[in-house]
N, C-alpha and C positions, 0 to 999 in steps of 0.2 A: 190451810192447805198451802203447800209450797208452789210457787209459780215462777216461771222464767219469762220475764217481760222486760221491755224497755220503758221506764217511766219517762214520759215526755211532758214538758211544761207547755201549757196551752192557755188561751184566753178563757176557755170554759173552766179549766181547773182553777185558775186564779179567781174567777168570779165565785166558784164554789167555796174556795178557801176564805174569801172575804165574807161570804154569807155565814159560814160556820163560825168565823171569828166573832161576828156580830151576835150570833146566838149565844156563844160562850160569854160574851160581855153582859148580855141581858141576864143570863142565869147568875153570874157572879154578883151583879148589882143587887139582884133580888135576895141573895144569901147574905150579903154584907150590909144590907140597908139598915138593919137594926143595931149594928155594932159600930158603925162609923159615925163620926161627928165632925162638925166643921172645926178645923184647926185654926188657930190664930197665929199670925205671923209674929214670931219672937226672934228678933234679930240677934239676940245674945247666943242663940243656939242654931247652928247650921245642921239641918237634918238631911241625912243620906240613908237610903234604904239599900238592902242587899237581899237577893233571892237565890238560894242554893239548896240543893238536897244535901243536908248535912251528914248523911250517912255514906255519901260517895267519897271517893278518895279526893277528888278536887274540891268537894264541899268542905271536907275536914281541913285540908291544907289552906284553902282560901279563908276560912273563918279565923284561923290562927293568924295568918298574915294580915288580914284586914284589921283585926283588933290591935295588932302590933303597930300598924301604920296609924290607926286612930290615936293611939297613945302617944306616938312620936310627934304627930302633928299638934296635938293639944299641949305637949310639953314645950313647944316652941311658940311663945306668944307673938313672935314676929310674923307668923304665917297668917293667922286670921285676926290679928289685932285685938286679942283679948277674948274673942268669941270662941266657943267650943264647937268642935265637930262631933256630932252624935250620929253613929251608924247603927241602925237596927237591922238585924239579920233574920230573915224569915226562912223557915224550913219548908221547901216545896215537897220534900219527900217523894221525889220522882213523879209527882202528880201535876199535870198541867192545870187542873182545876185549883189546887192549892196555890200554885205559883201565881195564877191570875188573881186569886183572892188577896194574896200578899201585896201584889202590885197595886191593886185598887186601894188597899189600906194606906199605902204610902202616898197615893195620888190625891188623897183627901186630907192629908196631914202636913201640908206645906213642905214637902220633900223637894230638895233642889236637884237631886240626881238619884239614880238607882243603879247599883252594881248588879250586873246579871242581865237576864237570867242565865242559867247554866246551859240550857239546851236551846237549839235553834228553832224548834217548833214553837216553844213559848215565846221566843224573841219575835217571831213573825207577828204573833197576835198582839203582844204588848207594844210593838212599834207603832201600831195605829193609834193606840191611846197616847203614846208619847208624842206623836205628831200633833195630836189635837191639843194636849195640855202643855206642850213645850217643855217637857221634863226629859233631859238627856238620859239615855240608857247606855251604860258602858259595860261591855262584856269582853272577857278574855278567854271564854270557853265556847260560846256560841259563835262558831267560826264559819258558818254557811256562807259561801262566796256571794250568794244573791243578797245577803243582808247589807252588803256594802253599796248597794245601788242607790240612786237618787230617790227611790221610792220611800226610803227610810232615813230621812235627813237627821233625825234625833237619835239614831242608833249608831254607836261608835264601837268598833272592834279594836280594843287596845292591844291585842296580839295579832300577828299576821294571820289573815284568814286562810282557809284551806285551798284557795286558788294557788298559793305559793307552794303549799305542801304537795299538791297534785303535780305541779310543774317539776318539783324535785324528784318525785317518783318517776315521772315520764323521762327525765334526764337519766336516771339510774337505769331504767329499762333500755333506753337508747344506748347508753354507755356499754352495756353488756351485750348489745346486738341481739336482743330478743325482739320478735316481731309481733307475736300474738300473746295476749294475756287473758286471764279470767279474773273478774272482779266479784268478790263476795262482799256484800254490803248490807247494813241494816236499812230497811226501807223506811227511813224518816227523812225529814227535810234536809238535814245537814249532810248525811251520808249520800242521799240520792243526788243532791245537787253537786256534791263534791265528786261523785262518780261521773256525772256528766262533764264536769270540768276536766277530769282526768282523760276522758275520751277525746275532748277537744285538743288537749295538749299532745296526746299521742298521735292524733291525726296530723298535727303540724309537723311531726317527725316521721311521717309515713309509716306509723305503727297503728295498731288497732286493738280494741277489746273484742275478742272472739265470742265471749259469753259473759252475760251479766246475771249474777245469781243473787236475788234479794232474800233476806232473812226477815222474820217478823221483828217488829220494833223491840227496843231494849227491854229486858226483863221478861219477855214473853216467849222467846225462842226455846223450843224443846230439843232434847237430844235426838229424837226421831226426825224432826224437821232438818236439823243440821246434818244428820247422817244421810238422809235422802239427797240433800244437795251435794254433799261431797262424793257420794257414789256416782252421781251423774258427771261430776267434774272429773273423776278418775277415768271415765271412759272417753274423755276428750283428748285432743292432741296436745294442747298447751299444758305445760307444767309450770308456768309462771302464774302465781296466784297472788293477787293483791287483796288483803283483808282490811276492809274499812268499816269498823264497827266500834263497840265499846267493850269494856273489860270483861264483864260477865259472859257475854256472847262470844267474845274473842277467845277466851280460855276454853270455853266449851268446844269451839271449832277445832282448836289444836288438840284437845283430848281425843275427839272423834277422829281427826286426821291421823293421829298416831296409831289408833286402833285399826285404821284402814290401811296402814303402811304408806301413808302419804307424807311422812316426814323422813323418808329414806332418800338415798342418792338419786339425783335426777330432778327432784322437785325444787322449786324456788318459792319462798314465802316472803312477801313484803307487807308490812303493816303500817297503818298510820301511827300517829304519835301516842295513841292510847297505851300501847305496850310499854314504851319507855317510861311513860308516866306511872304505870302500875309498878314497874320494877324499881324506879327511883323512890317511890313513896312507901313501898312495903319493906319492912325489915327482913321478912322471910316469906317466900311464896309457898303455897301448898306443895306437898312433896311430889305430887304427880305433875305439877306444872313445869318445873325447870327442864325435865327430860322431854317435854312435848314441844318446846320452843327453841331447841338448839339449832343454830344455823339460820335463824330468821333475821331478816333485815328490818329495821325500824328507824323512825326519825324522832328527833327531839328538837324543840325550838332552841336555837343557839343563843346563849347569853355570854358575852365576853367576861373574862375575869377582871375583877376590880377590888379595891380595898373595901368599898361599901358592901359588895356582894359577899366577900369573905367574912366581914364582920357580922352580917345578918345570918350567914350559915352557922357561925359560931354561937349565935344567940338562940338558935332554933330549939335546942334541947330545953332551954329554960322557958322559951315561949310555949312549947308544946307540952310542958309539964312531964317531960320524959315519957310521953306516950309512944306507941309503936309507929305512929305515922311520921314519915320523914318528908323533908322539904323536896318539892319538885319545881319544875320551871314555872308552872302556873301560880305557885305561891309567890314567886318573885313578881310576876305580872300583877297579881292582886295587890301587893304592897305598893307597886308603882302607880296603879290606877287610883288608889286612895289619894296619893300625893298629887296626881294630876287634878283631881277634883278640888283638893284644898288650894292649890295654886290658881286654878281657874276661878274659884270663889273669891280668893284674895284680890285678883285683878278686878273682879266685878265690884267688890266692896270699895276698893280704892277709887273706882271710877264713879259709882252711883251712891255708895254709902249705905244703901238699904237693899233688902230683899223683900219683894212684895208678891202677893197672889191676888187673883180676882176670880169671880165666878165665871163658869163657862155657860154663857147665855144660850149657846147652840143646843146644849144637852139638857137644859133645864126643862124644856117642854117637849122633849122628844117623843113622849108617849101620850101627849095630849090629855093629861089629867089621870092617867092610869096610876096604879099603886106604886110602880117603881119611881124612885126619886133620884134624879141625876144632879140635883142642885148642889150636892156636896162636892162635886168635882171642881177643882180650882186650877186655873191657868197660872203657870209660873211666868210672871210678866217679864222677868229678865232672863228667861230660858234661852232665847236666841243669842243674847250676849254671852251667856255662859257657854253655850255650844261653840261659838266662835273662839272663845278663850281656850276651850279644850282642844279644838282642832289646830290652834296656833301654838300649842304647847311646844316648848323647846327646853328640855331639862335633861340632866344625867340621872338615871335611875339605876336600880339594881340590875335591870336587864340591858343596860347600856344607854346610848343616846336615844331620847324619845322625841320624835317628830312625826308629823303626819303629812301625807301627800295623797290627795284624792280620797280622804277618809281612811287611808291605810297607813300603818307604820312604815317608815322608810327603811330601806336596806333589810328586808326580811331574810333570815338565814336559818339553816337547820344543821344539826349534827346527824351524820349518817352512822348508825350503830349496827353492830353485828352481835347477836346474842350467842355467847359461848358459855362454857361450863362455869367460869369464874364470874359471870355477870354479863356486862355489855362492853364490847370493844369498839372504840370509835375508829372507823376506817376512812373517814373523810368529812368534808363539809359541802353544803350547797348554799349558794346565795344567788339572788337575782342579779347580782353585780358580776360575779365571777363564774357561776355555774358550779360544776363539781371540781373539788380541789382538795389536796391534802394539807393545804395551808389555811390557817384560820382566816375568816373573812375580814376581821379588823386589821390583820396584817396586810392583806391585799388592798384595803381601803387607803392605807397610808402610802402605797406604791403607785407609780404610774402604770396602770394596768389596762390592757386592751383585751377584752374577752375574745374578740375575733382572732387574736393571735395565741390564745391559751390552748393548752392541751388538757382536756378533762382527764382526771385520773383519780383512782381510789386505791387504798392499800389492800393487801391480801385479805381474803374473806374465807371463813369456814362455812360451808353450805350444809343443809340438812344431811344427816347420815355421816357427818365427818368428812365430806368430800372437800378436797382442797382446790380442785380445778373447777372452772366455771361450768355449770350445767348447760347442756344444749338448749334447754327450755321447751322442748317438745318431744313427743314420741309418736310412733304410729299408733292409731287407735287400738285400744286393747279389746277388740271384739273377737279375737281368736281366729281370724281368717287371713289368708294371703291377699296381697294386693292384686286386683284383677287389672291387668294391663292390656288394653286393646291394641291389636296389631293388624294393619290392613292386609287382607288376603289378595295379594297382587297376582295378576296373570301375565304381566309383562314387566320388563326391567327387574327381574327377580334378583339381580345382584344387590339391590337395596334391601328388599325383604323377600326371603325365600320361604314360603309357607311349608309347614310340616304338620305332624300330628300332635305335637305337644310342645311344652316349653323348651325342652332340650333339643328338639329337631327343627325349630324355627331358626333360620340363619340369615345372614346378609350383612351388608355394611352397616345399616342402621342398628341392627341388633348387636353387632360387635361393639359399636360405640357405646350403646346403653350399658352393656354388660361391663365394659372396661370402666365406665364412669361409676356404676353402682358399686364396683369392687373397691373404689377409692374412698367410699364413705367410711367414717370412723365407727359405724354401727351396722348391724346386719339388717337387711331388708328382705323379707320373704315375699315372693311374688310369683305369679303365673301369667303366661301369655295366653290371650284369648283372641283367636282369629276373628276378624270382622269382614264380612263380605260373602257373596255366594260362590265365588270361585270361577264364575263365568266371565266376569268383567271386573275391572278395577273398581273398588268401592268408592262411594262419595266420602271425601275427607271431611267435608262440613258435617255430615251425619256422624262421623266418628268423633269429631270434636264435641258435638252436641251430646253424645253419650257420656263424655267426661263431665260436661257441665251438669248433666242430669244425674250424676253419681252412679250411673250404670257401670262405668269403668272408673277405676281409681287413677288411671293415667292412660295416655296413648303414646305408643312408640312406633316410629316409622319415618317415612319420608314426608313429614308434615310441614308444609310451608307456613311460616309465621306471617300472617297477613292481618290487617287491621280488624276486619270483621271477627276473626277468631280470637284476637287478644281481648275483645270486649267480654268474652264469656269464660275464658280459661287463662291460666298463666302458662307461659312457655319458659323453657330453660334457655340458657345461652345458646345461640346457634352453633351447631357443630360443623356446618358446611355452608358456604355462601351459595346463594341461589338467586334467580331472577329470570324473568321471561325474555326469550330471544326469538329471532326469526330464522327459520331454516328454509333454504331454497336449493334447487338443483345446481350443482357446481361441478366442474372438472378440476380436480386438485391432485397435484403430484405429491406423493408421500415421501418423506425423508428416509434415507438409508445411509449406512456407513460409507458407501461409495458415491454419495450424491455429488461430490466434486468432479466426478468424471462425466456427468451428464451433458455439460455444454458441448462436448465434441463427440463425434462418432468414433468407434474404434479405429477405423482407417485413418481418420484425421489425426488421432493420437499417434498412430504408428508412423505416418509420414512426417509429422512434426518432430518426433524423436529422431528419425533418420536424418532429417535436415540439420538438426543440432549437431549430430556427429559429422555429417558431411562438411559443414562449415568449419568445424574444428580441423578436419583433415585438409581442407583446401587452404586455410590460412597457414597451417603448419608447412604445407608444401611451398607456399609463396614466401614464407619467412625463414625457412630452415637454413639457407646458405648465407643469410645476412644478419640474422638476429640470434644472439646468444641465448635468449630466453626460450627459443625453440630448438635448442641443441642439448646434447648430453647423452646419458645412457638410454638405450632403447626403451627400457621400462619407464623412465622419466618422460620420454617424449610421448609415449602412449597416454600417460596420465595427463600430460599437457594438452593433447588433442581433445580428450574427453572433457577436461575441466574447462578449457577455453570455449568449446562449443556450447556446453550447457549453461555456462555462467552468463552468456549473452542474453539468456532469458530474463535475467534481472539487471542487465547492463552492469554487471559486476566483474568483468574480465580484468585481471591484473596485468597481463602481459602487454607490452607496447608493440604496436604494429608499425614497422618502419618502411615496408615496401609500398609502392604506389598501388600496385594491383591488390595487395592485401587490404589496404585501406578502402579501396573502391568496393571490394567484396563485403567488408564489414558494414559500410554505410548502407548498402542495399539490404543486407541481412537484418540490421537493427530496425530498419523501416518495416520489414516483414514481421519481426518480433513484436513491434509496437502494435501493429494491426491485430496480430493473433491474441496478445494478452488483453487488449481492450475488448475484443469480441468475446473472449472467454469470461471476463468479469461481467460484462453486460448481460450475457446469456445466463450466467449462474444467478445473478441477481433477479433476472426475470423469472427463472424457474422457481425460486424460493418465495417470491413476493407477489407475482402476478398470477391471478387465477382467471381462467377462461369462463366467464359467466354465461349461463344459458337461461337466466331469468332477469327481467328488467327490475325486479324488486331489490332495493338497496338498504332497506331498513323498515321500521314500523310505520314511519310516515308515508312512504311510498306504498306500503302494503294497504294501509287504510284507504288511501286515495284511489287505489285500483279497485277493480270489480271482481278479482279472483276469489275463489273460495279459500277459506282458511281452515286448516286442520288443527285440532287440539286433542290432548289426551283425555280419555274417559276418566272422570273423577277429579280432574284438576280444576283449580280455581281460575285457570286461564279463560274458560268460557264466560264466567261471571265478569271477569275483569274486562274482557274485550267488549262484551255487550253493554255493561253498565257504566264502565269508566271511559271507554274509548268510543262508545256509541256505534259499534259495528252491528249491522243487522244480523239477527240470529239466523236468517236464511243463508247467510254466507258461511256459517260455522258448521263444520263437519267433524263428528266425534270419531277418533281413531283409537284402537285399543292396543297396538303392539308396534314394535319397530318394523316388522314386515309390512304392516298396513301403511306405515309412514312411507316406506320406500315405494310401495306399489302405487299409492295415491299420488306421490310426486312424479313418478315415472310416467303414469298414464294420463296425467293432467287433471285428475279429480280435484286436486287442490293445487294452488299455485305456491303455497308456502304453509309452513307449520309453525305455530306458536306454542312453545313449551318451556319448561324450566331448564336452566343451563345444565345441571347434572345429567338429566335424561338425554339431552342433545349431545353432550360430550360422549356419553356411552354409546349412543346411536352412531356417532361418527367413527367409533373404533371398528365398526362392522361395515359401514357403508361410506365409501370414499368419494362418491360422485355428488356429494352435497356439502353445503357449507353454511356457516352462520353469517347473516348479513347485518351489519351495523353493530351497535352495542346493546347491552342489557338495557331495557327500558323500564324495568322495575328493580328495586334493590331489596332483597330479603334474604332469608336463610331458612334452614330446617332446624326444628327443635322438638323437644318432647313436651307433650301437653299434660298439665295437671289442673286440678280444680283451683279456683281462685284462692289466693293467699296460702297455698300449700307450702310449708317449709321445706318439703322434699325437693321442690323445684329450685329453691335457692341453693341448697347443698349440691344438687346435681350440676347446677351452673358452675359452681366453684370447681367441681370435679372435671367438667369439660374443659375449663380454662387450664387446669393442670395437665390434662392430656395434650392440649395444644402446645403448652410451653415445653413439655418434656419430649415432644416429637412423636408420641405414641399415636396421636390422631392421624398423622401423616402416614405412619406405618400401616394402620388399618386401611386407609385409602389406597395405598399402594398394593395391598394384599388383594383387593377386589377389582381394581381398575387399571393398574399399570402393566399388566401382562399381555393385554390385547393390543393389536395394531392392524391397520389395513395392510393387505399385500401390496407389493410394489407394482405400480401401474406402468403402462407403456409410455415412455417419455421420448420416443424417437422423433416425434414431431417438433420437440423443442431443441433437439441437438443440432449442432453445426457440423456439416459434412465437408468432406474434402473438396467437393465441387465448388463450395463457396470460396475456397482459397487457392484453387488450381492455378489461377493467373499469377498470384503472388509467388507461389512455389516455382512456377515455370520461369518467371523473370529471374528469380534468385538462382535457379539452376543454370540458366543461360549465362548469367554473369559469372558464375563459378567456372563453367566450362571455358568461356572466353578468356578469363584470367589464367586458367591453367594452360590453355593453348599458347597464349602470349608468353607465359613464363617458360614453357617448354621450348618455344622457338628461340627465346633469348638465351636460354641455357645452352642450346645446340650451337648457336653462334659463338658463344664464349668458349665452348669446348673446342670448336674448330680453330679459333684463333690461338688457343692454348697449344694445340698440336703443331701448328705451323711455327709458332715462336720457339718452342722447345721440344723438337721431335724426340730427343733422347730421353727427356724426362718422362715421356709417355710410356717408356718401357723400363721398368725397374727389375731388380733381381727377384723381387717377390713375385712380380707378374710373370717373369720368365719361368720361374719354377712351377707356377700353377697353371700356365697356359691361358692367361686372361683373354677374353673375347672383347671386341669393341664395345658391346653393350655393358659389360661389367666395368670397362674403363669409363664409360659415360656415367654410369651410376655412381662410381667412386668419385668422379669429378663433381657430380651434382650434390653428393653428400658432403664434399669438402667445403669449408667455409670460404666464402669469397673474400679476397684481400681488398682492402680499401684503396682507392686511387689517391696518389699524392701529387701535389703540384710540381711543376718544373723547377722552380726556385728552391723548393724544399729538397728535391733530389740532388741538385747541385751542391747544396750545403752538406748533405749526407755523404756525397762522393769525395768532397774536399776533406772532410773529417776522416774519412776512411784512408785516403792517401797519406795524410800526415801521420796517421797511426802506423802505417806500414814503414814509412821512412824512419820513424823513431825506433 
């Protein structure tokens, strides 16, 4: 039966495994008791065992490589000093029982080391025997990460274990920015533990496995079981599938996937190294296989190019007797492992000179005289020394430099391959030194490289279905229905969400933002709005979010605040509007208008001020006209001068010089008046725009909490919970209010002293009610977002869309559409205006000075006019005056308009008279 479970390692399962291992050992000893015999130590032959399933691809390749290595070692007498290396290969034939039988045969025949086993399940069992008898096990195919633990000191993985392969897969998934994956794996030790390792690596990168789909152990999975598993996967959101199994099951999965149309555009398939091994080793795959694996990503252990490697590859046809099996990476590791043993034994012989075994006294009487006999088991006395020699190996092999650190090969690396029609295309590399790269690891090793400064990259990839662009990695669930999106049925502040009878009739600011964001997605999303609430009062937003968490809604859209308690159960998009709790109290506030600059003065004050500016210009012109050329000229010019001079004194910017004493006296007094007027105007204008007349002693959240007044909050808002639980406000002080009208009424009649609500609601409230104001700053920082179930990829894509709306200005346009057209009507600001009475004294003094100056100027001009008539009575009557009948008034005005001649000194007149007489005589 197919089951979807999480296999977890526990103490109980470990105990059960050890118990089963012991049962296996007892059965094996009973079966082989009659065929084993006590071996003798013959130092001229160094015995090594090997356990593989010789009908498997890796078994076939390993057998050829091991025999070639044995021949090469024995052909070089300097390696073992004349001794011969004898490797016996046992065929486990995919049977754990036969594998253990072969291992027991080696362990009673003075074998110094065992190559294998091929699979990790058998390795776990044999490692306990190896620990007891001190016989090292060396495997390059049993790569379960848990086998590298200290529990198995005599088990050496000569190839990088699957911890590194899972890290490489996690880096690939992170590189392509996929967040959720599905793992299909064979439910045995190696694949199960590797899958757990993959989950850990993904979690380190804030990624996750959304589903784990186990398949029956190797060779037992049926087409029906595989099809049932893939059908369930097809109904899931994730389209990134990691296949961690072996060749027979793996090819069956791809055949079924192709029949289910799961190898088409949109899907991503990543396999472990089994696929590259099969393709490398097979001269030709079955006809139905190549079309089923196009676009798949797979990995292969990376081995750098070298002369020795190329030489071995060129020998392969001869070694394999022109069979159809081709060399793969594990063949190279098999060859190097044999040489590791040979060199380790050489060091041992050079140091000790002999190889010896002794009876295992612990096992001799384990059954207290029962028929099973363990006395044939022999301990390798120099096993620990050989183990240390192997772990301290430092040599150059076909796979590159061979060294170990913490029982693992140093510098593990992989080729990242893309299956295409022509075979496999390498798109990059991975190593634990450099991460993902298009440069070979050995090249980066030679450079001064800092991984923290690197930019992971891979070459272009062909995906399933021939797609050249990176698949999104997920789809909406294929269950044939629209997304059900919960929308709060608001009864107040319907500018945010305006309920209707269907998806097309629900409107509002929040709905417009969601619609604009969903339209930016590169794929179509079918959805329908479902109203939540009874329509009599605003619904509870916590209950709405809980509906999303319980999968009753696929999402929630509206004015939903992003608060900590809600983020624990759902995922939110990027906030589309800033929000936070504020305090609202009664205030008297003057609203702004285009003519706000006129408010400091009353209309009469403005009229009198303007009249005095003109009057001052006229007075100064009168006083300066007979003496100052700047106040003379064409009548039109003189009118402009009067106006310009008077009004320019407002800014102390008059250009004309005042030469008369009376004029200067008038200007001094007037400039003092102007200084007082401008200062008063500036101060009052500032006061109107910045000073508000408070009718509440509350100045912010701190003073509100310390007071005893009742506090209003909006029905359904998180403000009630925040005030009572976070700020410890007694619930008896909290009063629920349902609409802006209730806000205003409660504040006006004193039912509440203040209201605590989110900023957007208060801003909208203040566009209608102008006698209230926000006190202090926001005391919480949050925003509104759309809620989705945890780990929903749609939330991530919508967040990107909301950021795009913000950057291109469309989000602000939506806000302006709903909120920027309303404003409070202009209030009565007479109480803040400065009236004429406040400045009547200044204007009276200025007017008196002007009249006095004009009177003195008139009397002075009359005196000058009379002296002028007495001095030259004939000049007062000209031919022009005689013809027109000039009156004394017209004569006076003409005299007043005439420029006054400057007085000259007596000595200057004497000089001028002398010069004049000399001119006449000449």
